[in-house]
C-alpha positions in Angstrom: -19.6 55.4 30.2 -19.9 52.1 32.0 -22.8 51.0 34.2 -21.1 51.7 37.4 -20.3 55.3 36.4 -23.8 55.9 35.3 -25.6 54.4 38.3 -23.3 56.1 40.8 -23.7 59.6 39.4 -25.4 61.6 42.1 -28.0 63.3 39.9 -28.9 60.1 38.1 -29.2 58.2 41.4 -31.6 60.9 42.8 -33.7 60.9 39.6 -34.0 57.1 39.3 -34.5 56.5 43.0 -37.2 59.2 43.1 -38.9 57.7 40.0 -39.0 54.2 41.6 -40.6 55.6 44.7 -43.2 57.5 42.7 -44.1 54.3 40.9 -44.4 52.4 44.1 -46.5 55.2 45.6 -48.9 54.7 42.7 -49.4 51.1 43.7 -51.5 52.1 46.7 -54.4 53.5 44.7 -53.7 50.9 42.0 -54.1 47.9 44.3 -57.2 49.4 45.9 -58.7 50.2 42.5 -57.9 46.6 41.5 -59.8 45.3 44.5 -62.9 47.3 43.5 -62.7 46.5 39.8 -62.2 42.8 40.4 -64.8 42.9 43.1 -62.4 41.5 45.8 -63.7 42.1 49.3 -61.3 43.2 52.1 -61.9 39.9 54.0 -61.2 37.7 51.0 -57.5 37.1 51.8 -56.8 34.4 49.3 -58.4 36.3 46.4 -56.1 39.2 47.4 -53.1 36.8 47.2 -54.2 35.5 43.8 -54.5 39.1 42.6 -50.9 39.7 43.9 -49.7 36.5 42.2 -51.0 37.5 38.8 -49.4 40.9 39.2 -45.9 39.6 40.0 -46.0 36.8 37.5 -46.7 39.5 34.8 -43.9 41.7 36.2 -41.4 38.8 36.3 -42.2 37.8 32.7 -41.8 41.4 31.5 -38.3 41.7 33.0 -37.2 38.3 31.7 -38.5 39.0 28.2 -36.5 42.3 28.2 -33.5 40.4 29.5 -33.8 37.8 26.7 -34.0 40.5 24.0 -31.0 42.1 25.7 -29.0 39.0 24.8 -28.8 37.8 28.4 -28.5 34.1 29.1 -31.6 33.3 31.2 -30.4 29.8 32.1 -26.7 30.5 33.1 -27.4 29.7 36.7 -25.7 27.4 39.1 -27.5 25.3 41.7 -26.4 27.9 44.3 -27.8 30.7 42.2 -31.2 28.9 41.9 -31.4 28.5 45.7 -30.6 32.1 46.3 -33.2 33.3 43.8 -35.9 31.0 45.3 -35.1 32.4 48.8 -35.2 36.0 47.5 -38.5 35.3 45.6 -40.1 33.7 48.7 -39.1 36.6 51.0 -39.0 39.8 48.9 -42.1 39.0 46.8 -44.2 36.3 48.5 -43.7 37.2 52.2 -43.5 40.9 51.7 -46.6 41.2 49.5 -48.7 38.7 51.6 -48.5 41.2 54.4 -48.7 44.2 52.1 -51.9 43.2 50.2 -53.7 42.1 53.4 -52.6 45.2 55.3 -53.6 47.5 52.5 -57.1 46.0 52.5 -57.5 47.0 56.1 -56.3 50.6 56.1 -56.4 53.6 53.8 -54.0 54.2 50.9 -52.8 57.4 52.5 -52.1 55.8 55.9 -50.5 52.7 54.3 -48.2 54.7 52.2 -46.9 56.7 55.2 -46.6 53.5 57.3 -44.6 51.9 54.5 -41.9 54.6 54.8 -40.7 52.6 57.9 -38.7 50.6 55.3 -36.3 53.5 55.2 -35.6 53.2 58.9 -35.2 49.5 58.8 -32.7 49.7 55.9 -30.6 52.4 57.6 -30.5 50.4 60.8 -29.7 47.1 59.1 -27.0 48.7 56.9 -25.4 50.2 60.0 -24.8 46.8 61.5 -23.9 45.0 58.2 -21.7 47.5 56.4 -18.7 49.3 57.9 -19.0 52.1 55.4 -22.7 52.7 55.8 -23.0 53.8 59.4 -25.7 56.0 60.9 -24.4 59.5 61.4 -26.1 62.5 63.0 -27.7 63.6 59.7 -29.3 60.2 59.1 -30.3 59.9 62.8 -32.1 63.3 62.8 -33.8 62.6 59.4 -35.0 59.2 60.6 -36.3 60.5 63.9 -38.3 63.2 62.1 -39.7 60.6 59.6 -40.5 58.3 62.5 -42.4 61.0 64.3 -44.4 61.5 61.1 -45.3 57.8 60.9 -46.5 57.9 64.6 -48.5 61.0 64.0 -50.5 59.6 61.1 -51.8 56.9 63.5 -53.4 59.5 65.8 -56.8 61.0 65.4 -57.0 64.7 64.7 -57.5 65.6 68.3 -54.4 63.5 69.3 -56.4 61.7 71.9 -56.9 58.4 70.1 -54.2 56.2 68.7 -55.5 54.0 65.9 -53.3 51.0 64.9 -54.7 47.8 63.5 -52.3 44.8 63.5 -54.0 43.4 60.4 -53.8 46.8 58.7 -50.9 49.2 59.7 -49.1 46.4 61.5 -48.9 44.2 58.4 -47.7 47.2 56.3 -44.9 47.7 58.7 -43.9 44.0 58.5 -44.0 44.2 54.7 -41.7 47.3 55.0 -39.2 45.3 57.1 -39.2 42.4 54.7 -38.5 44.8 51.8 -35.5 46.3 53.7 -34.0 43.0 54.7 -34.4 41.5 51.2 -33.0 44.6 49.5 -29.7 43.9 51.4 -29.8 40.2 50.5 -30.6 41.1 46.8 -27.5 43.4 46.8 -25.4 40.5 47.9 -26.5 38.0 45.3 -26.2 40.6 42.5 -22.5 40.2 42.8 -22.7 36.8 41.2 -26.0 37.1 39.2 -27.0 39.7 36.6 -29.3 42.2 38.3 -32.0 41.9 35.6 -32.1 38.1 36.1 -32.3 38.6 39.9 -35.3 40.9 39.5 -37.1 38.9 36.9 -36.8 35.5 38.6 -37.5 36.7 42.1 -40.7 38.4 40.9 -41.8 35.4 38.9 -41.0 32.8 41.7 -42.7 34.9 44.4 -45.7 35.6 42.1 -46.2 31.9 41.3 -46.1 31.0 45.1 -48.7 33.7 45.8 -51.0 32.5 43.0 -50.7 28.9 44.2 -51.4 29.9 47.8 -54.5 31.9 46.6 -56.0 29.4 44.2 -55.4 26.3 46.4 -57.5 28.0 49.0 -60.3 29.0 46.5 -59.1 32.5 46.1 -60.2 33.4 42.6 -59.8 36.6 40.5 -62.8 37.2 38.3 -64.6 40.1 36.5 -61.8 40.7 34.0 -62.8 43.8 32.0 -60.8 46.3 29.9 -60.5 48.6 33.0 -59.5 45.9 35.5 -57.1 44.3 33.0 -55.4 47.7 32.4 -55.0 48.2 36.1 -53.5 44.7 36.5 -51.1 45.2 33.6 -50.1 48.6 35.0 -49.3 47.1 38.4 -47.2 44.5 36.8 -45.3 47.1 34.7 -44.6 49.4 37.6 -43.2 46.5 39.6 -41.0 45.4 36.7 -39.6 48.8 36.1 -39.2 49.9 39.7 -37.7 46.7 41.0 -35.3 46.5 38.0 -34.0 50.0 38.5 -33.9 49.7 42.3 -31.9 46.4 42.1 -29.3 48.1 39.9 -29.1 51.2 42.2 -28.5 48.9 45.2 -25.8 47.0 43.4 -23.7 50.1 42.9 -24.6 52.3 45.9 -24.7 52.2 49.7 -28.0 50.6 51.0 -28.5 53.5 53.4 -28.3 56.2 50.8 -30.7 54.5 48.4 -33.1 53.3 51.0 -33.7 56.8 52.4 -35.5 57.7 49.2 -38.3 55.4 50.4 -39.5 58.4 52.3 -40.8 59.7 49.0 -43.3 56.8 48.7 -45.7 58.2 51.3 -45.7 61.5 49.6 -46.5 60.2 46.1 -48.8 57.5 47.6 -50.8 60.0 49.7 -51.2 62.5 46.8 -52.2 59.8 44.3 -54.6 58.1 46.8 -56.2 61.5 47.4 -56.6 62.0 43.7 -57.8 58.5 42.6 -59.4 57.2 45.7 -60.8 60.5 47.0 -59.1 60.0 50.3 -58.5 63.0 52.5 -54.9 64.0 52.5 -55.7 67.4 54.1 -56.4 66.1 57.7 -53.8 68.1 59.6 -52.0 65.0 61.0 -51.6 63.6 57.5 -50.2 66.9 56.2 -47.8 67.3 59.1 -46.7 63.7 58.8 -45.9 64.2 55.1 -44.0 67.4 55.8 -41.9 65.7 58.5 -41.1 62.8 56.1 -40.0 65.3 53.4 -37.8 67.2 55.9 -36.3 63.9 57.0 -35.3 63.1 53.4 -33.8 66.6 52.9 -31.7 66.5 56.1 -30.3 63.0 55.3 -29.3 63.9 51.8 -28.3 67.6 52.3 -24.6 68.3 51.6 -24.0 64.7 50.8 -20.9 64.8 48.6 -21.2 61.3 47.4 -24.2 59.0 47.4 -22.4 55.9 46.3 -19.8 53.6 47.4 -19.8 49.9 46.7 
């Protein structure tokens, strides 16, 4: 069975896409735990960027080492390929995670994970305008509307009288979500000429190096390396390596809209894991209703879908 047949099988796609989103959901408590263990304060932006840089350098090296042992030629790149990988690394890793790490430092893990589900909306909308075979239909529209209502709801207080939205918190998470959506489409395009594993490894490594340079050059240092903090950092690197590798392959062989909609699972896993590891309250009624709406949105969009994939 060839790769295309494997990664367009509906059950396998659902399983792998869900697995990626659960991994990304675990990043919310992971990053916040990392801030605490490395003693990085929420207003120390450049130390946050250095922390992100270490994470993605580790992730990129992990992917490239696996690629090397898989007999892939790491240096079979043209000048055009190199330019494409640099652009992808600067946008999908550097730009996206600059906003993500700063935003996460200024909001809760539960709220950030729900806000990040806007990436699904952005992907569906962008795919509608870029691909003739990936248009928004009534199912996608209803599912997205329900999910969007959930995202709005999580920003209200429990009495629905106060709307709490911080540009540097929830706003930055939304910008990161848009960057992820746009770059996923660009990554799909360049995977036609470059092996998907190399695309993942290099974009993570390049983006991570730039983040680290930005952080260190502005006196953003990561200290207090202990067994616990190092394990958290290595885990964050591993989850990025695994999730981005699988996601890139899924996007290569499937419609962007169909895969992107699984992003609605990220707030579910992120909220649950944040409540477990960060002791954040998931049971405020607006959080619970928001998660339910997001889940219903996923179900509606994918219900009775005969075929998830189409290159």
